[in-house]
Structures are given as C-alpha cells and as structure tokens.
MDTraj code that builds the backbone (N, CA, C; nanometers):
import mdtraj as md
import numpy as np

residues = "MET ASN GLN VAL GLY VAL SER SER THR SER GLY THR SER GLU LEU ILE ARG THR ASN LEU ALA ILE MET THR LYS LYS GLN GLU LEU ASP PRO ASP THR LEU ALA LEU ILE GLU TRP CYS THR GLU VAL GLU GLY PHE LEU VAL ALA ALA GLY ALA SER LEU ARG GLU ALA GLN GLY TYR ILE GLU GLU GLN ALA GLU TRP PHE THR ASP GLN PHE TYR GLU GLY LEU THR PRO GLN GLU ALA ALA LYS ALA SER LEU ASN GLU PRO".split()
xyz = np.array([
    [0.2690, 1.6534, -0.6477],
    [0.2795, 1.5188, -0.7037],
    [0.3000, 1.5401, -0.8583],
    [0.3999, 1.4743, -0.9090],
    [0.4289, 1.4909, -1.0510],
    [0.3631, 1.3772, -1.1332],
    [0.3485, 1.4006, -1.2578],
    [0.2827, 1.3047, -1.3472],
    [0.3574, 1.1736, -1.3542],
    [0.4915, 1.1783, -1.3439],
    [0.5691, 1.0518, -1.3536],
    [0.5360, 0.9675, -1.2313],
    [0.5346, 1.0265, -1.1084],
    [0.5020, 0.9495, -0.9878],
    [0.3637, 0.8922, -0.9944],
    [0.2680, 0.9636, -1.0496],
    [0.1308, 0.9146, -1.0562],
    [0.1242, 0.7975, -1.1559],
    [0.1884, 0.8119, -1.2713],
    [0.1834, 0.7045, -1.3654],
    [0.2480, 0.5787, -1.3139],
    [0.3680, 0.5929, -1.2534],
    [0.4392, 0.4777, -1.2071],
    [0.3626, 0.4059, -1.0969],
    [0.3000, 0.4866, -1.0074],
    [0.2265, 0.4288, -0.8965],
    [0.1022, 0.3669, -0.9494],
    [0.0345, 0.4244, -1.0445],
    [-0.0827, 0.3636, -1.1038],
    [-0.0522, 0.2332, -1.1731],
    [0.0586, 0.2339, -1.2478],
    [0.1027, 0.1116, -1.3156],
    [0.1339, 0.0037, -1.2163],
    [0.1997, 0.0405, -1.1063],
    [0.2366, -0.0589, -1.0086],
    [0.1110, -0.1098, -0.9400],
    [0.0186, -0.0240, -0.9093],
    [-0.1085, -0.0663, -0.8456],
    [-0.1789, -0.1599, -0.9358],
    [-0.1812, -0.1371, -1.0647],
    [-0.2507, -0.2229, -1.1590],
    [-0.1823, -0.3604, -1.1668],
    [-0.0533, -0.3587, -1.1651],
    [0.0222, -0.4821, -1.1647],
    [-0.0060, -0.5636, -1.0387],
    [-0.0118, -0.4982, -0.9214],
    [-0.0412, -0.5639, -0.7975],
    [-0.1837, -0.6249, -0.8016],
    [-0.2786, -0.5433, -0.8549],
    [-0.4160, -0.5943, -0.8631],
    [-0.4196, -0.7210, -0.9553],
    [-0.3474, -0.7186, -1.0606],
    [-0.3459, -0.8371, -1.1507],
    [-0.2857, -0.9551, -1.0778],
    [-0.1764, -0.9317, -1.0075],
    [-0.1161, -1.0418, -0.9309],
    [-0.2052, -1.0929, -0.8224],
    [-0.2800, -1.0003, -0.7589],
    [-0.3749, -1.0402, -0.6517],
    [-0.4849, -1.1303, -0.7170],
    [-0.5339, -1.0948, -0.8349],
    [-0.6331, -1.1781, -0.8978],
    [-0.5856, -1.3180, -0.9211],
    [-0.4616, -1.3247, -0.9684],
    [-0.3997, -1.4589, -0.9923],
    [-0.3837, -1.5352, -0.8635],
    [-0.3351, -1.4652, -0.7563],
    [-0.3167, -1.5287, -0.6271],
    [-0.4556, -1.5780, -0.5686],
    [-0.5545, -1.4936, -0.5866],
    [-0.6834, -1.5236, -0.5334],
    [-0.7369, -1.6563, -0.6001],
    [-0.7167, -1.6676, -0.7259],
    [-0.7597, -1.7939, -0.7941],
    [-0.6866, -1.9133, -0.7392],
    [-0.5551, -1.8950, -0.7077],
    [-0.4724, -2.0064, -0.6648],
    [-0.4941, -2.0397, -0.5211],
    [-0.5073, -1.9356, -0.4316],
    [-0.5063, -1.9554, -0.2860],
    [-0.6371, -1.9208, -0.2204],
    [-0.7274, -1.8555, -0.2897],
    [-0.8544, -1.8124, -0.2319],
    [-0.8285, -1.7269, -0.1054],
    [-0.7689, -1.6124, -0.1267],
    [-0.7439, -1.5210, -0.0106],
    [-0.8778, -1.4707, 0.0382],
    [-0.8867, -1.4511, 0.1697],
    [-1.0104, -1.4032, 0.2278],
    [-1.0305, -1.2534, 0.1961],
    [-1.1532, -1.2083, 0.2016],
    [-1.1813, -1.0697, 0.1653],
    [-1.1052, -0.9669, 0.2503],
    [-1.0847, -0.9958, 0.3818],
    [-1.0138, -0.8985, 0.4678],
    [-0.8683, -0.8881, 0.4224],
    [-0.8079, -0.9970, 0.3900],
    [-0.6678, -0.9960, 0.3455],
    [-0.6589, -0.9180, 0.2126],
    [-0.7490, -0.9412, 0.1207],
    [-0.7479, -0.8670, -0.0071],
    [-0.7666, -0.7192, 0.0183],
    [-0.8561, -0.6829, 0.1065],
    [-0.8797, -0.5410, 0.1364],
    [-0.7579, -0.4777, 0.1986],
    [-0.6891, -0.5495, 0.2885],
    [-0.5664, -0.4985, 0.3492],
    [-0.4558, -0.4769, 0.2450],
    [-0.4411, -0.5713, 0.1562],
    [-0.3385, -0.5581, 0.0534],
    [-0.3678, -0.4367, -0.0365],
    [-0.4942, -0.4232, -0.0769],
    [-0.5275, -0.3100, -0.1588],
    [-0.5054, -0.1785, -0.0851],
    [-0.5422, -0.1728, 0.0474],
    [-0.5196, -0.0558, 0.1286],
    [-0.3701, -0.0244, 0.1373],
    [-0.2864, -0.1229, 0.1589],
    [-0.1406, -0.1006, 0.1645],
    [-0.0905, -0.0518, 0.0329],
    [-0.1454, -0.0916, -0.0746],
    [-0.1096, -0.0454, -0.2108],
    [-0.1334, 0.1042, -0.2167],
    [-0.2494, 0.1458, -0.1692],
    [-0.2825, 0.2886, -0.1687],
    [-0.1903, 0.3686, -0.0771],
    [-0.1570, 0.3141, 0.0414],
    [-0.0571, 0.3768, 0.1331],
    [0.0716, 0.4002, 0.0562],
    [0.1144, 0.2932, -0.0131],
    [0.2411, 0.2971, -0.0892],
    [0.2387, 0.4191, -0.1849],
    [0.1265, 0.4412, -0.2487],
    [0.1184, 0.5571, -0.3415],
    [0.1416, 0.6890, -0.2742],
    [0.0862, 0.7017, -0.1493],
    [0.1024, 0.8258, -0.0780],
    [0.2456, 0.8431, -0.0259],
    [0.3107, 0.7332, 0.0081],
    [0.4518, 0.7394, 0.0493],
    [0.5404, 0.7828, -0.0641],
    [0.5110, 0.7283, -0.1872],
    [0.5875, 0.7630, -0.3043],
    [0.5626, 0.9143, -0.3396],
    [0.4361, 0.9576, -0.3256],
    [0.4069, 1.1005, -0.3526],
    [0.4804, 1.1872, -0.2529],
    [0.5100, 1.1400, -0.1361],
    [0.5801, 1.2177, -0.0346],
    [0.7323, 1.2175, -0.0540],
    [0.7789, 1.1368, -0.1552],
    [0.9202, 1.1425, -0.1859],
    [0.9977, 1.0125, -0.1768],
    [0.9313, 0.9088, -0.1240],
    [1.0004, 0.7760, -0.1145],
    [1.0020, 0.7139, -0.2550],
    [1.1059, 0.6324, -0.2777],
    [1.1018, 0.5543, -0.4018],
    [1.0053, 0.4398, -0.3798],
    [0.9586, 0.3813, -0.4879],
    [0.8656, 0.2677, -0.4765],
    [0.9261, 0.1583, -0.3929],
    [1.0515, 0.1288, -0.4151],
    [1.1170, 0.0212, -0.3384],
    [1.1248, 0.0548, -0.1881],
    [1.1528, 0.1833, -0.1595],
    [1.1583, 0.2235, -0.0189],
    [1.0198, 0.2167, 0.0482],
    [0.9156, 0.2585, -0.0256],
    [0.7819, 0.2503, 0.0263],
    [0.7407, 0.1090, 0.0527],
    [0.7688, 0.0184, -0.0411],
    [0.7316, -0.1221, -0.0236],
    [0.8093, -0.1837, 0.0942],
    [0.9333, -0.1560, 0.1047],
    [1.0187, -0.2081, 0.2091],
    [0.9710, -0.1619, 0.3441],
    [0.9354, -0.0329, 0.3533],
    [0.8923, 0.0239, 0.4756],
    [0.7610, -0.0367, 0.5222],
    [0.6672, -0.0578, 0.4266],
    [0.5381, -0.1208, 0.4578],
    [0.5592, -0.2611, 0.5062],
    [0.6532, -0.3344, 0.4404],
    [0.6787, -0.4720, 0.4838],
    [0.7427, -0.4736, 0.6268],
    [0.8367, -0.3792, 0.6505],
    [0.9005, -0.3777, 0.7834],
    [0.7995, -0.3412, 0.8918],
    [0.7094, -0.2571, 0.8602],
    [0.6099, -0.2102, 0.9574],
    [0.4721, -0.2692, 0.9359],
    [0.4711, -0.3937, 0.8899],
    [0.3435, -0.4629, 0.8511],
    [0.2442, -0.4651, 0.9667],
    [0.2930, -0.4910, 1.0885],
    [0.2010, -0.5025, 1.2013],
    [0.1365, -0.3659, 1.2293],
    [0.2213, -0.2620, 1.2291],
    [0.1708, -0.1249, 1.2545],
    [0.0636, -0.0877, 1.1522],
    [0.0963, -0.1106, 1.0259],
    [0.0021, -0.0770, 0.9174],
    [-0.1246, -0.1572, 0.9245],
    [-0.1136, -0.2859, 0.9636],
    [-0.2336, -0.3679, 0.9800],
    [-0.3193, -0.3147, 1.0902],
    [-0.2598, -0.2689, 1.2004],
    [-0.3389, -0.2112, 1.3096],
    [-0.4096, -0.0835, 1.2597],
    [-0.3413, 0.0007, 1.1827],
    [-0.4056, 0.1212, 1.1281],
    [-0.5215, 0.0885, 1.0398],
    [-0.5050, -0.0114, 0.9570],
    [-0.6148, -0.0567, 0.8668],
    [-0.7376, -0.0947, 0.9497],
    [-0.7182, -0.1787, 1.0529],
    [-0.8296, -0.2265, 1.1332],
    [-0.8849, -0.1187, 1.2224],
    [-0.8105, -0.0132, 1.2519],
    [-0.8577, 0.1042, 1.3293],
    [-0.9347, 0.1949, 1.2424],
    [-0.9366, 0.1721, 1.1124],
    [-1.0196, 0.2533, 1.0247],
    [-0.9534, 0.3715, 0.9590],
    [-0.8181, 0.3855, 0.9735],
    [-0.7534, 0.5004, 0.9041],
    [-0.7626, 0.4829, 0.7548],
    [-0.7691, 0.5962, 0.6896],
    [-0.7595, 0.5920, 0.5411],
    [-0.6149, 0.5671, 0.5023],
    [-0.5877, 0.5201, 0.3836],
    [-0.4502, 0.5065, 0.3433],
    [-0.3714, 0.6388, 0.3551],
    [-0.4327, 0.7502, 0.3192],
    [-0.3636, 0.8790, 0.3300],
    [-0.3335, 0.9133, 0.4799],
    [-0.4275, 0.8877, 0.5662],
    [-0.4013, 0.9114, 0.7077],
    [-0.2893, 0.8271, 0.7631],
    [-0.2897, 0.6978, 0.7223],
    [-0.1865, 0.6072, 0.7708],
    [-0.0468, 0.6496, 0.7166],
    [-0.0440, 0.6891, 0.5900],
    [0.0882, 0.7323, 0.5315],
    [0.1367, 0.8553, 0.6041],
    [0.0452, 0.9519, 0.6304],
    [0.0875, 1.0736, 0.7036],
    [0.1311, 1.0408, 0.8429],
    [0.0592, 0.9560, 0.9148],
    [0.0985, 0.9192, 1.0462],
    [0.2338, 0.8480, 1.0531],
    [0.2579, 0.7632, 0.9502],
    [0.3868, 0.6902, 0.9478],
    [0.5039, 0.7849, 0.9263],
    [0.4797, 0.8890, 0.8464],
    [0.5843, 0.9871, 0.8196],
    [0.6177, 1.0749, 0.9435],
    [0.5201, 1.0802, 1.0309],
    [0.5399, 1.1623, 1.1541],
    [0.5885, 1.0815, 1.2743],
    [0.6057, 0.9510, 1.2555],
    [0.6598, 0.8628, 1.3573],
    [0.8070, 0.8981, 1.3847],
    [0.8471, 0.8975, 1.5109],
    [0.9933, 0.9258, 1.5357],
    [1.0870, 0.8186, 1.4912],
])
top = md.Topology()
chain = top.add_chain()
for i, resn in enumerate(residues, 1):
    res = top.add_residue(resn, chain, resSeq=i)
    for name in ("N", "CA", "C"):
        top.add_atom(name, md.element.get_by_symbol(name[0]), res)
traj = md.Trajectory(xyz[None], top)
C-alpha cells in the first residue's frame, strides 16, 4: 500500500464521514444504516489498496450493494469482505 493511496482513501473517508454527519442531521439515518455505510467506506479502502481506483471501488460496491450488505450482517470485517469480493468469479 503506498502513501498516496492511504492519503487519498483517508481523505475520502473523512469527506464521507462529514457528508454522513450532514445527512444524519437532515434525515436521521438509523444506527444500522450509518454502521453499514461506514463499513462500506472501509471496504472501499481495501479495494483501492488492492489496485482499484476510487471510482471503480465505489461503483463496484454500489453494483454489489446487496451482496456487501449480506456480508456486513453476517459479521465479516471490511477486509474479509473486500478479499472475498476479489475472489468471486
């Protein structure tokens, strides 16, 4: 993992957290939804570290939202879910 990837992912995660805080004030998202979004943000970081661009990682998570949601509720860590998704045929 290079320093550029870490910085950009950290910056993106911080931006997402800020946006979530704003959304929470406006829409009152439930705690499970907030936890899932945070978890997906962490998965995104692992996908980027594995070589995906940020846009590719975000798009992939959006396309596979149901699968990732299942993994979240099954108790996989973000790293385990990212690794499993990369091993999917």
